C-alpha positions, 0 to 999 in steps of 0.5 A, spaced: 481 381 472 482 386 478 485 391 473 479 391 470 475 392 476 480 397 478 479 401 472 471 401 472 471 404 479 476 409 477 471 411 471 465 411 476 469 415 481 471 420 476 464 421 473 461 422 479 466 427 481 465 431 474 457 430 475 458 433 482 462 439 480 457 442 474 451 444 479 445 446 474 441 452 477 435 451 480 428 453 478 426 459 481 419 460 485 414 462 481 414 469 479 409 474 481 407 470 487 411 474 492 416 480 492 421 475 494 420 470 488 420 476 483 427 478 486 429 471 486 427 470 478 431 477 477 437 474 480 436 468 475 436 472 469 441 476 471 446 470 473 444 468 466 446 475 463 452 475 466 455 468 464 456 470 457 459 477 459 463 476 465 464 468 467 468 470 474 462 474 476 457 469 474 460 463 478 460 468 484 453 470 482 450 463 481 453 461 488 448 466 491 442 465 487 443 457 489 443 460 496 437 464 495 433 459 492 434 454 498 433 459 503 426 461 500 425 453 499 426 453 507 421 459 508 427 464 510 424 470 506 429 475 509 435 471 507 432 469 500 432 476 499 439 478 502 442 472 498 438 474 491 440 481 492 447 479 493 447 475 486 444 481 483 450 485 485 455 479 483 452 478 476 453 486 475 460 487 478 464 490 472 470 485 470 477 488 472 481 490 466 488 491 467 491 498 468 495 499 462 503 500 463 505 507 459 512 506 456 516 512 456 518 515 449 524 518 452 530 514 452 532 512 459 539 511 462 542 507 467 540 509 474 547 505 476 552 510 478 559 508 477 563 514 481 561 518 487 557 524 486 561 530 485 561 535 490 562 542 488 569 543 489 569 540 496 570 534 500 565 530 504 570 533 510 569 540 508 561 539 507 561 536 514 565 542 517 561 547 514 555 544 516 557 544 524 559 552 523 553 554 520 549 550 526 554 554 531 552 560 528 545 559 529 547 557 537 551 563 538 545 568 535 540 564 539 545 565 545 546 573 544 538 573 543 537 571 550 543 575 553 547 568 556 553 569 560 556 563 555 556 568 549 563 570 549 566 563 550 561 561 544 563 567 540 570 565 541 569 558 539 565 560 533 571 564 530 576 559 532 571 554 528 571 559 522 578 559 522 580 552 522 574 551 516 578 556 512 585 553 513 582 546 511 583 543 518 576 540 518 576 536 524 578 542 528 573 546 526 568 540 527 570 540 535 570 547 536 563 548 532 560 543 537 563 546 543 560 553 541 553 549 540 554 546 547 555 552 550 549 555 548 545 550 548 546 549 556 544 557 556 538 557 552 535 551 555 536 555 562 533 561 559 526 559 555 
């Protein structure tokens, strides 16, 4: 007996929940009685049209329409007009369309690289030393431009760095090139 009563209570509770979920559209005020009434009527028609073409937009428009009717019934014409306009906007919103993914017709190779990137006849240390020597050349040129007293010492370090770079002593080339840059940096900062 208890099970039967519990089952009946659950059925009644579920039925009440389902009835609460489906809210019918309220009838609008009589069209032609005011501009607000006409606007609310237009919103109702737009909600009905969008129900068949764009259901997600129709749901949002129906909510705004319900607010418009409720505001109108409470005598708040300004809010009723605003909600009716919002219902029209939502009802006429275009449905989102997915952006198609274009597939390439060119066969793609793997981007995974299994071996280190080949340097054109050089090692990483050589490329690094060449970069330091190039920076030292620029620094010495700037040193000469400002007629720094450190120009001779910097040029000597640059010449040593170039010799070491050609001989394959890349660590020595980096050290001497850095010394030339440091000498010229101090001089160029002192003479802007």
